[in-house]
Structures are given as structure tokens and as C-alpha cells.
N, C-alpha and C positions, 0 to 999 in steps of 0.2 A: 504494500500500500504506500509506503514511503517513497518508493521509486516513482509512483504515479505523481506525487506532489513535486518531486525533484524535476520531473519532466514539465509539469505545469508551470513551475516557477521559472524554468528556463524559457518557456514560451512567453510568459509575461515579461520577463527581462528583455527579450528581443522585440516584442511588440506590445508595449504597455497600453497604448491607446485602444487596441483591440479588446482589451480586458477592462476598459473604463478607468484606467489609472493614469493620471497626468503628473502627479507630484509624489513626494515622499510620504506625505500624510495619507494620501489615497492608497498608495502601495502598501503601507503598513496596515491599513484597514482591510485591504484585500487579503493579506497574509493572515491577519487575525480572524477573518471570516473563515478561511480554510481551517485554521486551528479549531474554531468553534464547531465547524462541521464534523470534525474528528473527535468531538467530546473533550476538547482542550488537551488532547494527548499528542498531537503532532509536534508542538513546540515544547513539550515537557522537557526540561533540562536546558533549553536554549539560553535562558537568562544566565544560568550558572556557567554554562560553557563560554558565554561572552565575557563574564567576569574573569574567567581563567585567561582569556586572551588579553584582557586589560591588565591582569595581574594586580587586581585590587577589588576589594569588596565595595558594593554599591547598593544604594536603595533605588536606583533608577530602573525604569521598565526597559524591556529589551530594545524597543525602538530608539530610546535615548542612548543605550549602550552602543548600538550600531553607529550612531552619530559620533560618539566618543572614539570609536575605532576607525573612523574615516579621517585620513590625514587632512589637516587644514580646516577641519570643522569643529566648532565648539558648540555647546548648548546655547550659548548666547547668540551665536550667528545663525542658529537653526531656524529662527522665525522668518528670516528673509534670505533664503538661499538663492544664489544666482543660478542660471540655467546650467552652468558648468559644474557647480557644486551639487545641484540636484542630480545630475547625471552620475557624479562620483558616488554619492550616497546611495543612489539606486543600484549601481553596480556592486558597491560594497555589501549592501543588504543581500543581494542574490548570491554573491560569492560566499558570504558567511552562512547563509541558509544551506547552500549546497554542501559546504564543508561539514556543517553540523549534522545534516541529515545523512551524509555518508558515514559519519561516526555512529550515529544512532542505528543505522542499518546493520552494523557489525554485531556479531554475537557478543552480548554483554556490553554493548557500546554505551548505553545510557547508564548502566551500573558503574562503568569506568569513569564516566563524566562526574557522577555524584561522588565517587570515591576520591577522585582528584580534587574536586571542589571542597570536600570535607577536610582533606589534608591541608589544602591551601588556606582554608579559613583559620586553622590553628596558627599558621604562620602570620596571616594578616592580623589576627587578634593579638599576637605577640608584639607587633610593631608599635 
């Protein structure tokens, strides 16, 4: 089932207008809708996986963490993204989703994400 969404997300990445998405906010709404359709299980562990990429604990939602992981983008600049930055954030989101879903498809992939996250939280709490 995950491979179906990986394929769908690649199609949305290449032709966002065909799927009714024109900007990052609409794209994240589309992805959230896919997650809702799967009973909130599609993106289970995504937020934790993103924090591992950032190497810091955060209270931000996954869509804000993607912004933090996009070079040259800050949360302060996210309200008014230029077309160039919108494209970069759009690509970053779909790159990260594909990487995460690839990990999640692996045997014990999600368990490994949570195990790494739990170990890293100990380190972060000690800082």
C-alpha cells in the first residue's frame, strides 16, 4: 500500500496542478488528506524521522519541520515564499516523503525509526 502512495506523491510532485495543489500549504493539505484516508497511519513516525534529520527535538508539526530542513528557508520566511523557494520546499517535501516511506516499507522500518528516535531523545534531553 505504501508503494501506491510513493507513486502518487511522485505524480503530484511532477504535476501538482493536476492534483489541485499550487503552493506548499495546499500540498501539505493534500498529503494530510492521504494520511487521513489511511487512518492516520501513512505518516506515522514521519515527524520523529524528520527530527532525526534535524538532529534536534521539536514541538513543530511535520510540515514546519520540512521547512526547517529546506536550505535557505526559515519559519519566519515561510509566510511569503517566492516562487523559487516554493519550488524548493515542494521538492524537499516529496524527497523527504519518498525517503521516509522507503524506510517505512522495510521490515521493521518504523520500529527502527522509533528506536533511533528514543535513543536520540536521551541525548537531546542531556544537552
